[in-house]
MDAnalysis code that builds the backbone (N, CA, C; Angstrom):
import MDAnalysis as mda
import numpy as np

u = mda.Universe.empty(261, n_residues=87, atom_resindex=np.repeat(np.arange(87), 3), trajectory=True)
u.add_TopologyAttr("name", ["N", "CA", "C"] * 87)
u.add_TopologyAttr("resid", np.arange(1, 88))
u.add_TopologyAttr("resname", ["MET", "GLN", "ALA", "SER", "ASP", "ARG", "PHE", "ASN", "ILE", "ASN", "SER", "GLN", "LEU", "GLU", "HIS", "LEU", "GLN", "ALA", "LYS", "TYR", "VAL", "GLY", "THR", "GLY", "HIS", "ALA", "ASP", "LEU", "HIS", "ARG", "TYR", "GLU", "TRP", "ALA", "VAL", "ASN", "ILE", "GLN", "ARG", "ASP", "SER", "TYR", "ALA", "SER", "TYR", "VAL", "GLY", "HIS", "HIS", "PRO", "ILE", "LEU", "SER", "TYR", "PHE", "ALA", "LEU", "ALA", "GLU", "ASN", "GLU", "SER", "ILE", "GLY", "ARG", "GLU", "ARG", "TYR", "ASN", "PHE", "ILE", "GLN", "ARG", "MET", "ILE", "LYS", "PRO", "CYS", "VAL", "PRO", "PRO", "PRO", "GLU", "GLY", "GLU", "ASP", "ASP"])
u.atoms.positions = np.array([
    [-26.391, 3.583, 0.357],
    [-25.041, 3.629, 0.271],
    [-25.049, 4.962, -0.699],
    [-24.232, 5.863, -0.105],
    [-23.856, 6.961, -0.928],
    [-22.721, 6.612, -1.972],
    [-22.366, 7.478, -2.919],
    [-21.380, 7.570, -3.822],
    [-19.824, 7.716, -3.040],
    [-20.103, 8.568, -2.241],
    [-18.690, 8.971, -1.366],
    [-18.489, 7.554, -0.556],
    [-19.255, 6.785, -0.049],
    [-18.969, 5.449, 0.638],
    [-18.203, 4.584, -0.216],
    [-18.890, 4.401, -1.706],
    [-18.462, 3.433, -2.373],
    [-17.026, 3.764, -3.051],
    [-16.736, 5.164, -3.056],
    [-15.337, 5.675, -3.311],
    [-14.258, 5.168, -2.185],
    [-14.720, 5.651, -1.076],
    [-14.008, 5.437, 0.147],
    [-13.653, 4.014, 0.247],
    [-14.576, 3.048, 0.069],
    [-14.649, 1.580, 0.084],
    [-13.445, 1.171, -1.007],
    [-13.740, 1.656, -1.870],
    [-12.678, 1.131, -3.281],
    [-11.352, 1.800, -3.214],
    [-11.092, 2.852, -2.470],
    [-9.891, 3.369, -2.262],
    [-9.141, 2.530, -1.077],
    [-9.855, 2.216, 0.050],
    [-9.065, 1.617, 1.201],
    [-9.000, 0.090, 0.517],
    [-9.546, -0.472, -0.468],
    [-9.475, -1.986, -0.837],
    [-8.275, -1.653, -2.080],
    [-8.024, -0.623, -2.874],
    [-7.034, -0.824, -3.610],
    [-5.692, -0.348, -2.838],
    [-5.734, 0.397, -1.794],
    [-4.650, 0.475, -0.833],
    [-4.343, -0.797, 0.004],
    [-5.073, -1.747, 0.077],
    [-4.616, -3.008, 0.512],
    [-4.105, -3.692, -0.556],
    [-4.950, -3.638, -1.551],
    [-4.317, -4.262, -2.900],
    [-2.724, -4.164, -3.101],
    [-2.309, -2.730, -2.941],
    [-0.890, -2.240, -3.068],
    [-0.138, -2.364, -2.305],
    [-0.494, -2.778, -1.041],
    [0.170, -2.844, -0.016],
    [0.612, -4.385, 0.347],
    [-0.264, -5.101, 0.323],
    [-0.240, -6.755, 0.262],
    [-0.398, -7.336, -0.903],
    [0.640, -8.298, -1.312],
    [0.868, -8.972, -2.845],
    [-0.448, -9.955, -2.532],
    [-0.580, -10.547, -1.604],
    [-1.376, -11.620, -1.321],
    [-2.758, -11.673, -1.666],
    [-3.295, -10.092, -1.382],
    [-4.586, -9.950, -1.460],
    [-5.368, -10.013, -2.676],
    [-4.614, -9.698, -3.830],
    [-5.091, -9.987, -5.352],
    [-5.643, -8.516, -5.695],
    [-5.942, -8.778, -7.026],
    [-6.452, -7.339, -7.610],
    [-7.287, -7.828, -8.808],
    [-7.914, -7.085, -9.340],
    [-8.920, -7.698, -10.453],
    [-8.459, -8.324, -11.751],
    [-6.990, -8.046, -12.113],
    [-6.351, -8.900, -13.042],
    [-5.566, -10.035, -12.790],
    [-5.890, -10.454, -11.589],
    [-4.834, -11.557, -10.857],
    [-5.665, -12.951, -11.635],
    [-4.896, -13.517, -11.950],
    [-5.138, -15.081, -12.554],
    [-5.503, -15.949, -11.310],
    [-5.975, -16.905, -11.487],
    [-6.474, -17.802, -10.538],
    [-5.183, -18.671, -10.218],
    [-4.261, -18.903, -11.433],
    [-2.941, -19.955, -11.215],
    [-1.900, -18.845, -10.121],
    [-2.011, -17.300, -10.125],
    [-1.326, -16.599, -9.748],
    [-1.757, -16.535, -8.030],
    [-3.096, -16.645, -8.028],
    [-3.718, -16.756, -6.602],
    [-3.255, -17.636, -6.001],
    [-3.170, -18.921, -6.684],
    [-3.101, -20.384, -6.062],
    [-1.511, -20.263, -5.549],
    [-0.635, -19.877, -6.473],
    [0.860, -19.808, -6.026],
    [0.886, -18.877, -4.651],
    [0.447, -17.842, -4.679],
    [0.492, -16.861, -3.384],
    [0.126, -17.922, -2.328],
    [-1.301, -18.324, -2.495],
    [-1.713, -19.021, -1.307],
    [-0.598, -20.243, -0.788],
    [-0.349, -20.778, -1.714],
    [0.857, -21.906, -1.512],
    [2.069, -21.526, -0.934],
    [2.691, -20.485, -1.226],
    [3.733, -19.833, -0.684],
    [3.684, -18.986, 0.692],
    [2.668, -18.574, 0.847],
    [2.131, -18.098, 2.315],
    [2.185, -19.217, 3.058],
    [1.337, -20.210, 2.873],
    [1.343, -21.628, 3.661],
    [2.502, -21.897, 4.176],
    [3.484, -22.286, 2.828],
    [4.653, -22.840, 3.563],
    [5.622, -21.941, 4.171],
    [5.285, -20.667, 3.942],
    [6.234, -19.529, 4.642],
    [5.683, -19.734, 6.205],
    [4.392, -19.790, 6.637],
    [3.786, -19.858, 7.701],
    [4.370, -21.380, 8.529],
    [4.125, -22.506, 7.837],
    [5.006, -23.574, 8.046],
    [6.362, -23.518, 8.590],
    [7.123, -23.014, 8.119],
    [8.472, -22.862, 8.439],
    [8.697, -21.772, 9.492],
    [7.695, -20.890, 9.719],
    [8.007, -19.956, 10.616],
    [7.402, -20.419, 11.971],
    [6.443, -21.362, 12.143],
    [5.996, -21.499, 13.083],
    [6.464, -23.099, 13.582],
    [7.338, -23.227, 14.737],
    [8.112, -24.289, 15.073],
    [7.114, -25.549, 15.331],
    [6.350, -25.309, 16.254],
    [5.400, -26.326, 16.336],
    [4.718, -27.000, 15.249],
    [4.484, -26.281, 14.037],
    [3.455, -26.943, 13.025],
    [4.635, -27.561, 12.410],
    [5.781, -26.965, 12.088],
    [7.049, -27.743, 11.463],
    [7.204, -29.335, 12.281],
    [7.337, -29.034, 13.428],
    [7.584, -30.236, 14.349],
    [6.502, -31.251, 13.873],
    [5.178, -30.752, 13.835],
    [4.170, -31.845, 13.498],
    [4.355, -32.654, 11.958],
    [4.622, -31.658, 11.144],
    [4.847, -32.376, 9.785],
    [6.073, -33.270, 9.666],
    [6.973, -32.694, 10.720],
    [8.022, -33.467, 10.438],
    [7.807, -34.969, 11.373],
    [7.065, -35.192, 12.262],
    [6.691, -36.550, 12.755],
    [5.966, -36.900, 12.084],
    [4.860, -36.380, 11.461],
    [4.000, -37.035, 10.477],
    [4.417, -37.882, 9.376],
    [5.512, -37.034, 8.853],
    [6.188, -37.788, 7.763],
    [7.625, -38.160, 7.807],
    [7.921, -38.552, 9.228],
    [8.902, -39.237, 9.649],
    [10.016, -38.546, 9.148],
    [10.382, -37.259, 9.142],
    [11.678, -36.875, 8.637],
    [12.089, -35.963, 9.623],
    [13.277, -35.670, 9.656],
    [13.887, -34.302, 10.462],
    [13.125, -32.977, 10.273],
    [13.438, -32.190, 11.221],
    [12.871, -30.994, 11.349],
    [13.543, -30.129, 10.241],
    [14.571, -30.382, 10.232],
    [15.841, -29.537, 8.963],
    [15.193, -30.052, 7.637],
    [15.249, -31.313, 7.509],
    [14.769, -31.793, 6.120],
    [13.373, -31.379, 5.547],
    [12.093, -31.268, 6.687],
    [10.899, -30.783, 6.210],
    [11.010, -29.301, 6.119],
    [12.026, -28.399, 6.859],
    [12.162, -26.975, 6.485],
    [12.850, -26.790, 5.085],
    [13.781, -27.627, 4.773],
    [14.132, -27.450, 3.260],
    [13.210, -27.977, 2.314],
    [12.665, -29.000, 2.862],
    [11.379, -29.324, 1.791],
    [10.436, -28.263, 1.360],
    [9.681, -27.685, 2.464],
    [9.116, -26.424, 2.342],
    [9.623, -25.193, 1.865],
    [10.742, -24.900, 2.053],
    [11.615, -24.004, 1.362],
    [11.419, -24.034, -0.228],
    [11.975, -25.400, -0.664],
    [12.217, -25.821, -1.995],
    [10.749, -25.533, -2.630],
    [9.503, -26.181, -1.912],
    [8.238, -26.185, -2.775],
    [7.857, -24.579, -2.799],
    [8.261, -23.644, -2.044],
    [7.864, -22.279, -1.876],
    [8.538, -21.748, -3.493],
    [9.835, -22.114, -3.549],
    [10.607, -21.622, -4.732],
    [9.536, -22.072, -6.079],
    [9.168, -23.477, -6.057],
    [9.186, -24.091, -7.264],
    [7.470, -23.967, -7.305],
    [6.686, -23.452, -8.001],
    [5.012, -23.499, -8.026],
    [4.536, -24.754, -7.836],
    [3.390, -24.463, -7.401],
    [2.580, -25.866, -7.371],
    [2.545, -26.814, -8.729],
    [2.046, -25.760, -9.851],
    [1.576, -26.437, -11.019],
    [2.480, -25.610, -11.991],
    [2.863, -26.439, -13.236],
    [3.420, -25.291, -14.138],
    [2.285, -24.239, -14.657],
    [2.773, -22.876, -14.921],
    [1.683, -21.794, -15.520],
    [0.804, -22.533, -16.329],
    [-0.256, -21.778, -16.733],
    [-1.087, -22.484, -18.013],
    [-0.566, -21.852, -19.290],
    [-0.784, -22.795, -20.202],
    [-0.498, -22.130, -21.263],
    [-1.584, -21.354, -21.880],
    [-0.747, -20.442, -22.901],
    [-1.585, -19.279, -23.371],
    [-2.166, -17.969, -22.804],
    [-1.535, -18.180, -21.608],
    [-1.828, -16.781, -20.726],
    [-0.599, -15.994, -20.578],
    [-0.290, -15.072, -21.700],
    [0.742, -14.384, -21.585],
    [0.365, -12.958, -21.318],
    [1.203, -12.298, -20.131],
    [0.856, -10.898, -19.528],
    [2.008, -9.942, -20.481],
])
């Protein structure tokens, strides 16, 4: 692999990381990555009606209540931020 190939790959990766928040970067903490994954998952559940219907049926809740619960979980992170990591 030549130096120009490595530069090209790195510049493409940096472009993707700048364009899409969920792809992460070198300074991304594990907590931030986990929160991004959780929010992306809940957004997908809310956006796809068959999956939302499945969750509503499995939890014996209405579809509207499940949508509300998922949106509330998107707002609130899965766990509190770790102590001592100040950016």
